[in-house]
Structure formats: C-alpha cells, structure tokens
N, CA, C and O atoms as a GROMACS GRO file, in nm:
protein
  536
    1MET      N    1  -0.095  -2.077  -1.875
    1MET     CA    2  -0.025  -1.866  -1.929
    1MET      C    3   0.163  -1.863  -1.835
    1MET      O    4   0.171  -1.882  -1.714
    2SER      N    5   0.197  -1.856  -1.859
    2SER     CA    6   0.355  -1.827  -1.837
    2SER      C    7   0.365  -1.741  -1.715
    2SER      O    8   0.281  -1.661  -1.673
    3PHE      N    9   0.489  -1.773  -1.660
    3PHE     CA   10   0.520  -1.606  -1.554
    3PHE      C   11   0.540  -1.515  -1.652
    3PHE      O   12   0.474  -1.412  -1.645
    4ARG      N   13   0.601  -1.527  -1.726
    4ARG     CA   14   0.663  -1.422  -1.808
    4ARG      C   15   0.533  -1.302  -1.887
    4ARG      O   16   0.532  -1.179  -1.892
    5SER      N   17   0.454  -1.386  -1.930
    5SER     CA   18   0.332  -1.333  -1.990
    5SER      C   19   0.284  -1.303  -1.887
    5SER      O   20   0.218  -1.201  -1.904
    6LEU      N   21   0.279  -1.340  -1.780
    6LEU     CA   22   0.173  -1.272  -1.618
    6LEU      C   23   0.286  -1.181  -1.606
    6LEU      O   24   0.227  -1.073  -1.612
    7THR      N   25   0.408  -1.153  -1.594
    7THR     CA   26   0.441  -1.027  -1.575
    7THR      C   27   0.453  -0.921  -1.667
    7THR      O   28   0.538  -0.833  -1.656
    8ARG      N   29   0.369  -0.926  -1.757
    8ARG     CA   30   0.379  -0.850  -1.862
    8ARG      C   31   0.216  -0.769  -1.815
    8ARG      O   32   0.196  -0.670  -1.886
    9ASN      N   33   0.145  -0.785  -1.750
    9ASN     CA   34  -0.014  -0.754  -1.745
    9ASN      C   35   0.037  -0.680  -1.587
    9ASN      O   36   0.112  -0.719  -1.497
   10ARG      N   37  -0.054  -0.545  -1.612
   10ARG     CA   38  -0.007  -0.449  -1.570
   10ARG      C   39  -0.068  -0.465  -1.352
   10ARG      O   40  -0.008  -0.443  -1.246
   11PHE      N   41  -0.184  -0.505  -1.382
   11PHE     CA   42  -0.254  -0.551  -1.297
   11PHE      C   43  -0.148  -0.641  -1.213
   11PHE      O   44  -0.103  -0.618  -1.101
   12PHE      N   45  -0.128  -0.724  -1.278
   12PHE     CA   46  -0.028  -0.880  -1.180
   12PHE      C   47   0.083  -0.795  -1.138
   12PHE      O   48   0.122  -0.798  -1.021
   13ARG      N   49   0.152  -0.698  -1.252
   13ARG     CA   50   0.292  -0.635  -1.161
   13ARG      C   51   0.251  -0.566  -1.071
   13ARG      O   52   0.337  -0.552  -0.984
   14PHE      N   53   0.075  -0.471  -1.032
   14PHE     CA   54   0.096  -0.410  -0.938
   14PHE      C   55   0.061  -0.546  -0.821
   14PHE      O   56   0.111  -0.542  -0.708
   15LEU      N   57   0.005  -0.617  -0.848
   15LEU     CA   58  -0.007  -0.688  -0.762
   15LEU      C   59   0.123  -0.737  -0.685
   15LEU      O   60   0.136  -0.707  -0.566
   16LEU      N   61   0.221  -0.812  -0.750
   16LEU     CA   62   0.362  -0.841  -0.708
   16LEU      C   63   0.434  -0.684  -0.658
   16LEU      O   64   0.522  -0.712  -0.576
   17VAL      N   65   0.430  -0.603  -0.669
   17VAL     CA   66   0.486  -0.503  -0.625
   17VAL      C   67   0.385  -0.458  -0.507
   17VAL      O   68   0.429  -0.390  -0.414
   18GLY      N   69   0.287  -0.486  -0.510
   18GLY     CA   70   0.152  -0.444  -0.377
   18GLY      C   71   0.216  -0.571  -0.273
   18GLY      O   72   0.260  -0.536  -0.164
   19CYS      N   73   0.217  -0.666  -0.297
   19CYS     CA   74   0.235  -0.784  -0.218
   19CYS      C   75   0.377  -0.759  -0.132
   19CYS      O   76   0.380  -0.768  -0.009
   20THR      N   77   0.500  -0.724  -0.217
   20THR     CA   78   0.628  -0.687  -0.128
   20THR      C   79   0.584  -0.572  -0.070
   20THR      O   80   0.625  -0.569   0.046
   21SER      N   81   0.528  -0.489  -0.093
   21SER     CA   82   0.499  -0.364  -0.025
   21SER      C   83   0.432  -0.378   0.104
   21SER      O   84   0.465  -0.312   0.203
   22VAL      N   85   0.326  -0.473   0.100
   22VAL     CA   86   0.250  -0.504   0.225
   22VAL      C   87   0.372  -0.601   0.302
   22VAL      O   88   0.381  -0.590   0.424
   23LEU      N   89   0.428  -0.658   0.259
   23LEU     CA   90   0.556  -0.728   0.355
   23LEU      C   91   0.650  -0.645   0.438
   23LEU      O   92   0.724  -0.667   0.534
   24ILE      N   93   0.607  -0.500   0.334
   24ILE     CA   94   0.759  -0.423   0.397
   24ILE      C   95   0.670  -0.328   0.509
   24ILE      O   96   0.734  -0.272   0.598
   25ASP      N   97   0.570  -0.318   0.505
   25ASP     CA   98   0.473  -0.224   0.595
   25ASP      C   99   0.438  -0.305   0.668
   25ASP      O  100   0.421  -0.248   0.776
   26PHE      N  101   0.406  -0.451   0.682
   26PHE     CA  102   0.358  -0.572   0.785
   26PHE      C  103   0.505  -0.569   0.849
   26PHE      O  104   0.503  -0.533   0.967
   27PHE      N  105   0.601  -0.590   0.810
   27PHE     CA  106   0.713  -0.602   0.899
   27PHE      C  107   0.765  -0.491   0.998
   27PHE      O  108   0.801  -0.517   1.112
   28ILE      N  109   0.765  -0.355   0.939
   28ILE     CA  110   0.796  -0.227   1.010
   28ILE      C  111   0.693  -0.229   1.068
   28ILE      O  112   0.715  -0.242   1.188
   29TYR      N  113   0.582  -0.221   1.043
   29TYR     CA  114   0.432  -0.244   1.170
   29TYR      C  115   0.460  -0.296   1.273
   29TYR      O  116   0.442  -0.234   1.378
   30LYS      N  117   0.520  -0.446   1.272
   30LYS     CA  118   0.496  -0.545   1.423
   30LYS      C  119   0.644  -0.487   1.489
   30LYS      O  120   0.656  -0.476   1.611
   31LEU      N  121   0.755  -0.450   1.396
   31LEU     CA  122   0.841  -0.427   1.450
   31LEU      C  123   0.846  -0.306   1.530
   31LEU      O  124   0.920  -0.303   1.629
   32LEU      N  125   0.761  -0.188   1.492
   32LEU     CA  126   0.733  -0.073   1.564
   32LEU      C  127   0.572  -0.122   1.698
   32LEU      O  128   0.502  -0.052   1.772
   33LEU      N  129   0.575  -0.193   1.684
   33LEU     CA  130   0.464  -0.240   1.770
   33LEU      C  131   0.539  -0.332   1.896
   33LEU      O  132   0.495  -0.332   2.011
   34PHE      N  133   0.662  -0.409   1.852
   34PHE     CA  134   0.784  -0.454   1.972
   34PHE      C  135   0.811  -0.361   2.025
   34PHE      O  136   0.800  -0.374   2.147
   35PHE      N  137   0.849  -0.247   1.989
   35PHE     CA  138   0.919  -0.185   2.062
   35PHE      C  139   0.824  -0.060   2.136
   35PHE      O  140   0.861   0.040   2.198
   36LEU      N  141   0.689  -0.107   2.105
   36LEU     CA  142   0.592  -0.002   2.187
   36LEU      C  143   0.525   0.096   2.134
   36LEU      O  144   0.419   0.152   2.159
   37THR      N  145   0.593   0.104   2.069
   37THR     CA  146   0.527   0.236   1.935
   37THR      C  147   0.344   0.244   1.948
   37THR      O  148   0.268   0.147   1.946
   38PRO      N  149   0.320   0.344   1.958
   38PRO     CA  150   0.123   0.338   1.963
   38PRO      C  151   0.092   0.301   1.803
   38PRO      O  152   0.159   0.348   1.711
   39TYR      N  153  -0.034   0.199   1.780
   39TYR     CA  154  -0.035   0.143   1.670
   39TYR      C  155  -0.053   0.246   1.533
   39TYR      O  156  -0.045   0.223   1.412
   40GLN      N  157  -0.087   0.391   1.624
   40GLN     CA  158  -0.162   0.493   1.490
   40GLN      C  159  -0.037   0.481   1.362
   40GLN      O  160  -0.033   0.461   1.240
   41VAL      N  161   0.116   0.522   1.542
   41VAL     CA  162   0.202   0.626   1.456
   41VAL      C  163   0.263   0.491   1.401
   41VAL      O  164   0.285   0.497   1.280
   42SER      N  165   0.297   0.365   1.464
   42SER     CA  166   0.354   0.236   1.374
   42SER      C  167   0.314   0.206   1.229
   42SER      O  168   0.398   0.178   1.143
   43LYS      N  169   0.144   0.214   1.200
   43LYS     CA  170   0.089   0.235   1.085
   43LYS      C  171   0.144   0.320   0.991
   43LYS      O  172   0.195   0.292   0.883
   44ALA      N  173   0.123   0.461   1.062
   44ALA     CA  174   0.154   0.548   0.921
   44ALA      C  175   0.263   0.566   0.885
   44ALA      O  176   0.288   0.616   0.775
   45LEU      N  177   0.366   0.524   0.983
   45LEU     CA  178   0.528   0.496   0.941
   45LEU      C  179   0.530   0.375   0.832
   45LEU      O  180   0.556   0.396   0.713
   46SER      N  181   0.505   0.272   0.876
   46SER     CA  182   0.493   0.149   0.807
   46SER      C  183   0.440   0.154   0.652
   46SER      O  184   0.500   0.108   0.555
   47PHE      N  185   0.343   0.203   0.653
   47PHE     CA  186   0.269   0.252   0.496
   47PHE      C  187   0.343   0.327   0.465
   47PHE      O  188   0.404   0.291   0.365
   48SER      N  189   0.380   0.450   0.514
   48SER     CA  190   0.458   0.543   0.415
   48SER      C  191   0.610   0.452   0.348
   48SER      O  192   0.623   0.442   0.225
   49LEU      N  193   0.676   0.416   0.406
   49LEU     CA  194   0.817   0.312   0.392
   49LEU      C  195   0.771   0.229   0.298
   49LEU      O  196   0.852   0.212   0.207
   50GLY      N  197   0.622   0.142   0.282
   50GLY     CA  198   0.603   0.080   0.162
   50GLY      C  199   0.570   0.166   0.076
   50GLY      O  200   0.617   0.140  -0.035
   51ALA      N  201   0.500   0.272   0.082
   51ALA     CA  202   0.420   0.328  -0.044
   51ALA      C  203   0.538   0.428  -0.104
   51ALA      O  204   0.509   0.491  -0.206
   52ILE      N  205   0.667   0.446  -0.047
   52ILE     CA  206   0.824   0.476  -0.107
   52ILE      C  207   0.836   0.383  -0.177
   52ILE      O  208   0.812   0.406  -0.296
   53TYR      N  209   0.870   0.269  -0.148
   53TYR     CA  210   0.892   0.197  -0.251
   53TYR      C  211   0.806   0.119  -0.385
   53TYR      O  212   0.839   0.078  -0.496
   54SER      N  213   0.691   0.123  -0.315
   54SER     CA  214   0.565   0.149  -0.418
   54SER      C  215   0.597   0.208  -0.516
   54SER      O  216   0.612   0.149  -0.624
   55PHE      N  217   0.614   0.322  -0.502
   55PHE     CA  218   0.593   0.419  -0.578
   55PHE      C  219   0.690   0.422  -0.677
   55PHE      O  220   0.661   0.478  -0.783
   56GLN      N  221   0.843   0.351  -0.658
   56GLN     CA  222   0.961   0.358  -0.748
   56GLN      C  223   0.898   0.259  -0.812
   56GLN      O  224   0.841   0.286  -0.918
   57LEU      N  225   0.898   0.151  -0.771
   57LEU     CA  226   0.857  -0.002  -0.875
   57LEU      C  227   0.725   0.026  -0.946
   57LEU      O  228   0.691  -0.052  -1.034
   58ASN      N  229   0.684   0.080  -0.931
   58ASN     CA  230   0.490   0.103  -0.990
   58ASN      C  231   0.550   0.180  -1.116
   58ASN      O  232   0.554   0.134  -1.230
   59ARG      N  233   0.586   0.281  -1.082
   59ARG     CA  234   0.652   0.406  -1.135
   59ARG      C  235   0.715   0.323  -1.280
   59ARG      O  236   0.641   0.303  -1.376
   60VAL      N  237   0.826   0.290  -1.280
   60VAL     CA  238   0.923   0.208  -1.346
   60VAL      C  239   0.834   0.106  -1.419
   60VAL      O  240   0.780   0.118  -1.529
   61TRP      N  241   0.832  -0.014  -1.321
   61TRP     CA  242   0.827  -0.175  -1.419
   61TRP      C  243   0.622  -0.170  -1.412
   61TRP      O  244   0.563  -0.263  -1.466
   62THR      N  245   0.578  -0.108  -1.374
   62THR     CA  246   0.444  -0.147  -1.375
   62THR      C  247   0.389  -0.074  -1.488
   62THR      O  248   0.333  -0.133  -1.580
   63PHE      N  249   0.406   0.070  -1.485
   63PHE     CA  250   0.339   0.168  -1.535
   63PHE      C  251   0.447   0.210  -1.667
   63PHE      O  252   0.412   0.252  -1.777
   64GLY      N  253   0.556   0.191  -1.630
   64GLY     CA  254   0.680   0.195  -1.739
   64GLY      C  255   0.651   0.386  -1.732
   64GLY      O  256   0.594   0.427  -1.833
   65ASP      N  257   0.676   0.468  -1.652
   65ASP     CA  258   0.680   0.617  -1.673
   65ASP      C  259   0.831   0.640  -1.598
   65ASP      O  260   0.845   0.624  -1.477
   66THR      N  261   0.928   0.675  -1.676
   66THR     CA  262   1.057   0.663  -1.666
   66THR      C  263   1.090   0.859  -1.670
   66THR      O  264   1.200   0.896  -1.629
   67VAL      N  265   1.019   0.934  -1.706
   67VAL     CA  266   1.018   1.042  -1.720
   67VAL      C  267   0.980   1.161  -1.650
   67VAL      O  268   1.056   1.254  -1.620
   68SER      N  269   0.895   1.156  -1.633
   68SER     CA  270   0.764   1.260  -1.532
   68SER      C  271   0.809   1.235  -1.382
   68SER      O  272   0.721   1.251  -1.297
   69LEU      N  273   0.906   1.205  -1.348
   69LEU     CA  274   0.937   1.177  -1.192
   69LEU      C  275   0.867   1.296  -1.093
   69LEU      O  276   0.799   1.271  -0.994
   70PHE      N  277   0.900   1.442  -1.148
   70PHE     CA  278   0.791   1.509  -1.032
   70PHE      C  279   0.662   1.531  -1.020
   70PHE      O  280   0.603   1.548  -0.913
   71SER      N  281   0.615   1.531  -1.123
   71SER     CA  282   0.460   1.552  -1.103
   71SER      C  283   0.405   1.396  -1.054
   71SER      O  284   0.347   1.358  -0.952
   72LYS      N  285   0.435   1.350  -1.130
   72LYS     CA  286   0.406   1.185  -1.075
   72LYS      C  287   0.418   1.138  -0.946
   72LYS      O  288   0.350   1.052  -0.892
   73ALA      N  289   0.542   1.223  -0.884
   73ALA     CA  290   0.567   1.222  -0.745
   73ALA      C  291   0.477   1.272  -0.667
   73ALA      O  292   0.445   1.212  -0.564
   74VAL      N  293   0.430   1.374  -0.697
   74VAL     CA  294   0.328   1.489  -0.659
   74VAL      C  295   0.202   1.429  -0.630
   74VAL      O  296   0.145   1.420  -0.522
   75LYS      N  297   0.154   1.373  -0.782
   75LYS     CA  298   0.039   1.295  -0.748
   75LYS      C  299   0.030   1.181  -0.680
   75LYS      O  300  -0.062   1.169  -0.600
   76PHE      N  301   0.129   1.069  -0.699
   76PHE     CA  302   0.142   0.999  -0.578
   76PHE      C  303   0.138   0.967  -0.459
   76PHE      O  304   0.112   0.867  -0.391
   77SER      N  305   0.178   1.095  -0.443
   77SER     CA  306   0.214   1.144  -0.299
   77SER      C  307   0.037   1.187  -0.198
   77SER      O  308   0.006   1.169  -0.080
   78LEU      N  309  -0.017   1.230  -0.280
   78LEU     CA  310  -0.180   1.290  -0.286
   78LEU      C  311  -0.275   1.168  -0.294
   78LEU      O  312  -0.375   1.136  -0.230
   79LEU      N  313  -0.203   1.110  -0.400
   79LEU     CA  314  -0.268   0.934  -0.376
   79LEU      C  315  -0.319   0.924  -0.231
   79LEU      O  316  -0.408   0.958  -0.153
   80TYR      N  317  -0.163   0.828  -0.251
   80TYR     CA  318  -0.100   0.761  -0.105
   80TYR      C  319  -0.134   0.863   0.041
   80TYR      O  320  -0.131   0.820   0.156
   81LEU      N  321  -0.154   0.960   0.015
   81LEU     CA  322  -0.210   1.036   0.163
   81LEU      C  323  -0.321   0.998   0.198
   81LEU      O  324  -0.342   0.957   0.312
   82THR      N  325  -0.432   1.007   0.088
   82THR     CA  326  -0.556   0.981   0.086
   82THR      C  327  -0.584   0.858   0.139
   82THR      O  328  -0.661   0.825   0.228
   83GLY      N  329  -0.480   0.773   0.044
   83GLY     CA  330  -0.512   0.645   0.094
   83GLY      C  331  -0.448   0.545   0.202
   83GLY      O  332  -0.465   0.425   0.224
   84LEU      N  333  -0.342   0.677   0.280
   84LEU     CA  334  -0.301   0.638   0.441
   84LEU      C  335  -0.418   0.687   0.530
   84LEU      O  336  -0.437   0.636   0.640
   85GLY      N  337  -0.495   0.784   0.483
   85GLY     CA  338  -0.639   0.809   0.577
   85GLY      C  339  -0.720   0.724   0.576
   85GLY      O  340  -0.788   0.715   0.678
   86LEU      N  341  -0.747   0.624   0.461
   86LEU     CA  342  -0.839   0.532   0.446
   86LEU      C  343  -0.804   0.422   0.534
   86LEU      O  344  -0.888   0.360   0.599
   87ASN      N  345  -0.640   0.389   0.535
   87ASN     CA  346  -0.585   0.256   0.517
   87ASN      C  347  -0.575   0.298   0.720
   87ASN      O  348  -0.577   0.212   0.808
   88LEU      N  349  -0.569   0.405   0.737
   88LEU     CA  350  -0.564   0.477   0.877
   88LEU      C  351  -0.711   0.401   0.941
   88LEU      O  352  -0.738   0.298   1.004
   89MET      N  353  -0.763   0.483   0.902
   89MET     CA  354  -0.985   0.459   0.932
   89MET      C  355  -0.957   0.321   0.983
   89MET      O  356  -0.953   0.282   1.099
   90VAL      N  357  -0.930   0.220   0.812
   90VAL     CA  358  -1.027   0.121   0.796
   90VAL      C  359  -0.948   0.055   0.964
   90VAL      O  360  -0.996   0.008   1.066
   91ASN      N  361  -0.846   0.078   0.930
   91ASN     CA  362  -0.764  -0.038   1.057
   91ASN      C  363  -0.790  -0.019   1.220
   91ASN      O  364  -0.780  -0.104   1.307
   92HIS      N  365  -0.824   0.120   1.232
   92HIS     CA  366  -0.852   0.165   1.386
   92HIS      C  367  -1.007   0.090   1.389
   92HIS      O  368  -1.032  -0.006   1.461
   93PHE      N  369  -1.087   0.142   1.314
   93PHE     CA  370  -1.213   0.056   1.280
   93PHE      C  371  -1.242  -0.059   1.367
   93PHE      O  372  -1.308  -0.064   1.470
   94PHE      N  373  -1.158  -0.181   1.280
   94PHE     CA  374  -1.173  -0.329   1.285
   94PHE      C  375  -1.084  -0.305   1.393
   94PHE      O  376  -1.140  -0.396   1.455
   95ILE      N  377  -0.977  -0.257   1.492
   95ILE     CA  378  -0.953  -0.228   1.604
   95ILE      C  379  -1.058  -0.208   1.759
   95ILE      O  380  -1.053  -0.241   1.877
   96LEU      N  381  -1.148  -0.133   1.669
   96LEU     CA  382  -1.236  -0.109   1.743
   96LEU      C  383  -1.334  -0.201   1.800
   96LEU      O  384  -1.362  -0.215   1.919
   97ILE      N  385  -1.394  -0.276   1.673
   97ILE     CA  386  -1.483  -0.359   1.632
   97ILE      C  387  -1.454  -0.471   1.666
   97ILE      O  388  -1.533  -0.533   1.737
   98LEU      N  389  -1.335  -0.527   1.624
   98LEU     CA  390  -1.344  -0.690   1.734
   98LEU      C  391  -1.293  -0.686   1.816
   98LEU      O  392  -1.211  -0.597   1.839
   99PRO      N  393  -1.325  -0.792   1.904
   99PRO     CA  394  -1.333  -0.844   2.066
   99PRO      C  395  -1.202  -0.830   2.088
   99PRO      O  396  -1.123  -0.856   1.998
  100SER      N  397  -1.163  -0.790   2.200
  100SER     CA  398  -1.044  -0.780   2.258
  100SER      C  399  -0.966  -0.928   2.267
  100SER      O  400  -0.844  -0.935   2.257
  101TYR      N  401  -1.031  -1.017   2.282
  101TYR     CA  402  -1.015  -1.156   2.287
  101TYR      C  403  -0.970  -1.241   2.201
  101TYR      O  404  -0.914  -1.350   2.209
  102LEU      N  405  -1.012  -1.152   2.090
  102LEU     CA  406  -0.961  -1.232   1.931
  102LEU      C  407  -0.847  -1.215   1.925
  102LEU      O  408  -0.777  -1.114   1.934
  103PHE      N  409  -0.814  -1.393   1.895
  103PHE     CA  410  -0.630  -1.407   1.815
  103PHE      C  411  -0.633  -1.358   1.673
  103PHE      O  412  -0.701  -1.382   1.573
  104GLY      N  413  -0.516  -1.266   1.711
  104GLY     CA  414  -0.504  -1.213   1.529
  104GLY      C  415  -0.549  -1.084   1.535
  104GLY      O  416  -0.502  -1.013   1.446
  105LYS      N  417  -0.653  -1.012   1.640
  105LYS     CA  418  -0.712  -0.890   1.589
  105LYS      C  419  -0.617  -0.804   1.513
  105LYS      O  420  -0.656  -0.758   1.406
  106ILE      N  421  -0.471  -0.770   1.564
  106ILE     CA  422  -0.437  -0.693   1.510
  106ILE      C  423  -0.399  -0.720   1.364
  106ILE      O  424  -0.403  -0.636   1.274
  107ASN      N  425  -0.369  -0.818   1.353
  107ASN     CA  426  -0.375  -0.896   1.194
  107ASN      C  427  -0.486  -0.844   1.103
  107ASN      O  428  -0.478  -0.771   1.004
  108LEU      N  429  -0.599  -0.904   1.166
  108LEU     CA  430  -0.715  -0.921   1.070
  108LEU      C  431  -0.728  -0.737   1.045
  108LEU      O  432  -0.753  -0.711   0.927
  109ALA      N  433  -0.714  -0.608   1.140
  109ALA     CA  434  -0.749  -0.462   1.146
  109ALA      C  435  -0.630  -0.484   0.971
  109ALA      O  436  -0.650  -0.464   0.851
  110PHE      N  437  -0.530  -0.527   1.045
  110PHE     CA  438  -0.391  -0.473   0.912
  110PHE      C  439  -0.453  -0.520   0.767
  110PHE      O  440  -0.452  -0.444   0.671
  111ALA      N  441  -0.501  -0.643   0.763
  111ALA     CA  442  -0.528  -0.701   0.641
  111ALA      C  443  -0.663  -0.635   0.616
  111ALA      O  444  -0.699  -0.636   0.498
  112ALA      N  445  -0.723  -0.593   0.681
  112ALA     CA  446  -0.874  -0.546   0.645
  112ALA      C  447  -0.793  -0.372   0.564
  112ALA      O  448  -0.783  -0.323   0.452
  113ALA      N  449  -0.765  -0.345   0.666
  113ALA     CA  450  -0.650  -0.198   0.575
  113ALA      C  451  -0.602  -0.181   0.455
  113ALA      O  452  -0.607  -0.090   0.372
  114THR      N  453  -0.540  -0.314   0.464
  114THR     CA  454  -0.414  -0.327   0.346
  114THR      C  455  -0.534  -0.389   0.208
  114THR      O  456  -0.493  -0.381   0.092
  115PHE      N  457  -0.625  -0.426   0.225
  115PHE     CA  458  -0.762  -0.439   0.131
  115PHE      C  459  -0.766  -0.354   0.084
  115PHE      O  460  -0.721  -0.335  -0.028
  116ALA      N  461  -0.850  -0.232   0.186
  116ALA     CA  462  -0.905  -0.136   0.112
  116ALA      C  463  -0.812  -0.055   0.064
  116ALA      O  464  -0.865   0.020  -0.017
  117SER      N  465  -0.684  -0.033   0.078
  117SER     CA  466  -0.617   0.109   0.071
  117SER      C  467  -0.529   0.061  -0.085
  117SER      O  468  -0.485   0.142  -0.168
  118ALA      N  469  -0.520  -0.102  -0.096
  118ALA     CA  470  -0.472  -0.150  -0.208
  118ALA      C  471  -0.579  -0.131  -0.328
  118ALA      O  472  -0.540  -0.105  -0.442
  119MET      N  473  -0.724  -0.145  -0.295
  119MET     CA  474  -0.812  -0.125  -0.436
  119MET      C  475  -0.823   0.031  -0.431
  119MET      O  476  -0.868   0.083  -0.533
  120PHE      N  477  -0.797   0.093  -0.354
  120PHE     CA  478  -0.804   0.219  -0.376
  120PHE      C  479  -0.688   0.319  -0.478
  120PHE      O  480  -0.703   0.405  -0.565
  121ASN      N  481  -0.536   0.237  -0.396
  121ASN     CA  482  -0.467   0.330  -0.483
  121ASN      C  483  -0.406   0.233  -0.638
  121ASN      O  484  -0.328   0.292  -0.713
  122PHE      N  485  -0.438   0.124  -0.664
  122PHE     CA  486  -0.439   0.070  -0.772
  122PHE      C  487  -0.540   0.144  -0.904
  122PHE      O  488  -0.509   0.177  -1.018
  123LEU      N  489  -0.657   0.150  -0.839
  123LEU     CA  490  -0.775   0.227  -0.895
  123LEU      C  491  -0.706   0.407  -0.952
  123LEU      O  492  -0.720   0.470  -1.057
  124GLY      N  493  -0.631   0.436  -0.817
  124GLY     CA  494  -0.602   0.586  -0.820
  124GLY      C  495  -0.473   0.577  -0.945
  124GLY      O  496  -0.469   0.655  -1.040
  125MET      N  497  -0.392   0.488  -0.927
  125MET     CA  498  -0.272   0.501  -1.016
  125MET      C  499  -0.309   0.480  -1.128
  125MET      O  500  -0.254   0.551  -1.212
  126LYS      N  501  -0.401   0.393  -1.174
  126LYS     CA  502  -0.440   0.384  -1.335
  126LYS      C  503  -0.519   0.523  -1.404
  126LYS      O  504  -0.527   0.561  -1.521
  127ALA      N  505  -0.565   0.572  -1.291
  127ALA     CA  506  -0.681   0.657  -1.356
  127ALA      C  507  -0.629   0.817  -1.341
  127ALA      O  508  -0.675   0.918  -1.394
  128PHE      N  509  -0.534   0.803  -1.262
  128PHE     CA  510  -0.447   0.982  -1.198
  128PHE      C  511  -0.313   0.964  -1.239
  128PHE      O  512  -0.264   1.012  -1.341
  129VAL      N  513  -0.249   0.886  -1.144
  129VAL     CA  514  -0.132   0.896  -1.130
  129VAL      C  515  -0.070   0.881  -1.238
  129VAL      O  516  -0.003   0.976  -1.280
  130PHE      N  517  -0.077   0.742  -1.318
  130PHE     CA  518  -0.022   0.702  -1.425
  130PHE      C  519  -0.073   0.658  -1.538
  130PHE      O  520  -0.032   0.578  -1.622
  131SER      N  521  -0.217   0.755  -1.521
  131SER     CA  522  -0.299   0.796  -1.695
  131SER      C  523  -0.224   0.773  -1.798
  131SER      O  524  -0.252   0.678  -1.872
  132SER      N  525  -0.116   0.852  -1.824
  132SER     CA  526  -0.083   0.870  -1.933
  132SER      C  527   0.062   0.797  -2.004
  132SER      O  528   0.117   0.811  -2.113
  133SER      N  529   0.081   0.738  -1.917
  133SER     CA  530   0.212   0.645  -1.904
  133SER      C  531   0.113   0.516  -2.023
  133SER      O  532  -0.008   0.508  -2.044
  134LYS      N  533   0.218   0.443  -2.073
  134LYS     CA  534   0.200   0.331  -2.209
  134LYS      C  535   0.047   0.270  -2.173
  134LYS      O  536  -0.004   0.186  -2.246
   0.00000   0.00000   0.00000
C-alpha cells in the first residue's frame, strides 16, 4: 500500500493529524512544566492548543468539511471539552497510582491520557462532529 493511498484513508489521516497534535501537546506540556506551571494547568493548556490545531486539520483534510465552520466548531468544542475532562482524569489517575520513583512517570501518565482521549475523540468526530461530511 502506497503512502498516497494511505492518505486517502480517513482513519490514517486522523492518526497523522493526531500524532502531530500530540507532539504539540507534549512539547507545550513539558515546556510549561519546565517553567514550574502546575501539571493540571500545563496539561489543560497544552491539550487545548493541540485541539485547536487538530480541529482545523481534521475539519479540512481528514473529513473534508469546508462549509459549516461554526456548527462544527461548536460540536468539536463540546467533544474536546469532554475529551479534555477524560484526558485530565486519566493523566491525574496515572500520576497518583504510579510510584513516585518510577522513571518516566509523567510521560507514562501523558501517554495513557493521550490514548484514552484520542480514541474517544476519533469516535466522537466521526459520529458527532463530522458525521455529515464526505
């Protein structure tokens, strides 16, 4: 299967957008933590910036929606606010349960939170936000 044929697949496009969104999320999260921002605030801000990026690229490239910006933005915001809640809960849960001496504890919590919210967001975008797109 060629890269070109892969990029025609909606889920693969979602994964590409998601990976770059996660990179934005991760680097902003780590940068804010470096400046001693509380991890809950850091996670909320980094997730939100990744979400804005994700909305624009998923709307146009993944789901091919170029018309109904306002209604899609409202639906996307509701979905991502819910996803943010899930992300924060999973991140907090793993920070609490993983032993403090564990190397990479913050990164493991981040990865678990990202996986949970990514699955939730893809299903929500497909069924709720962009259900009428191509």
